[in-house]
Structures are given as C-alpha cells and as structure tokens.
C-alpha positions in Angstrom: 17.9 -3.3 -17.4 18.4 0.4 -18.3 15.5 2.8 -18.3 16.2 6.2 -20.0 14.3 8.8 -22.0 15.5 8.9 -25.6 15.4 12.2 -27.4 14.7 12.3 -31.2 15.6 15.5 -32.8 14.3 16.8 -36.1 13.5 20.1 -37.7 10.8 21.4 -40.0 11.3 24.1 -42.6 8.8 26.9 -41.9 7.9 30.3 -43.1 6.2 33.3 -41.4 6.4 36.9 -40.5 7.3 36.3 -36.8 8.2 33.5 -34.4 4.5 32.6 -33.7 3.8 32.2 -37.4 6.9 30.1 -37.8 5.8 27.8 -35.0 2.2 27.6 -36.3 3.4 26.8 -39.8 5.7 24.1 -38.5 2.9 22.6 -36.3 0.6 22.5 -39.3 3.3 20.7 -41.4 3.9 18.2 -38.6 0.2 17.6 -38.2 -0.2 17.0 -42.0 3.0 15.0 -42.5 3.4 13.3 -39.2 3.7 9.8 -40.7 6.6 11.0 -42.9 8.4 12.4 -39.8 7.7 9.2 -37.9 9.2 7.1 -40.7 12.3 9.4 -40.7 12.8 9.0 -37.0 12.4 5.2 -37.1 14.7 4.8 -40.0 17.4 7.0 -38.4 17.8 5.9 -34.8 21.4 7.1 -34.9 20.1 10.6 -34.7 18.6 9.8 -31.2 20.3 10.8 -28.0 20.0 9.0 -24.7 18.5 11.4 -22.2 18.0 11.4 -18.5 17.5 8.1 -16.6 14.0 7.3 -15.6 13.4 7.3 -11.8 12.6 3.7 -10.7 9.4 5.0 -9.1 8.2 6.2 -12.6 9.0 2.9 -14.4 5.5 1.5 -14.1 4.1 4.8 -15.5 6.0 4.2 -18.8 6.2 0.4 -18.9 2.9 -1.0 -17.8 4.1 -4.6 -18.3 7.0 -4.0 -15.8 4.5 -3.5 -12.9 5.7 -2.6 -9.5 9.1 -3.9 -8.4 8.8 -6.9 -6.3 10.2 -5.9 -2.9 8.4 -8.6 -1.0 11.2 -11.2 -1.1 
C-alpha cells in the first residue's frame, strides 16, 4: 500500500489594490464558492500531483481505520 500526500492545484481570479486585498478577495470567493471548487477538483483528478510520502509513523494520524502497524508477530 502506498501512502502519499496528493496536491490539488487551482487558482481563483481576484482583484485588489495590493497583495493582501487580492488574497482577501480570493479567500472570500473560496468561502462563498467552496462547493464549486470542490466539484472541480473531484471531476479533474488528472490535475492532482502526488506529493511527499507519508511517514509510516504518521499513517494512523491520517487513516484512522489503519490503526497502528502490528509489530507483535
């Protein structure tokens, strides 16, 4: 089984007088249109990139049903 982070990339058109206003505008758009962005990401998994491998010690933090590895055998 592989365990990696997967990075989804998307951009939001924004307007503002400076970088902070651009970021605030984009955050507001994302907050108000989050479902549309989620649908876009789900429908376009080819735009995702496989990121860093998850450290085996961290697997239970991300995948609760995996539990601790059984080293007792």
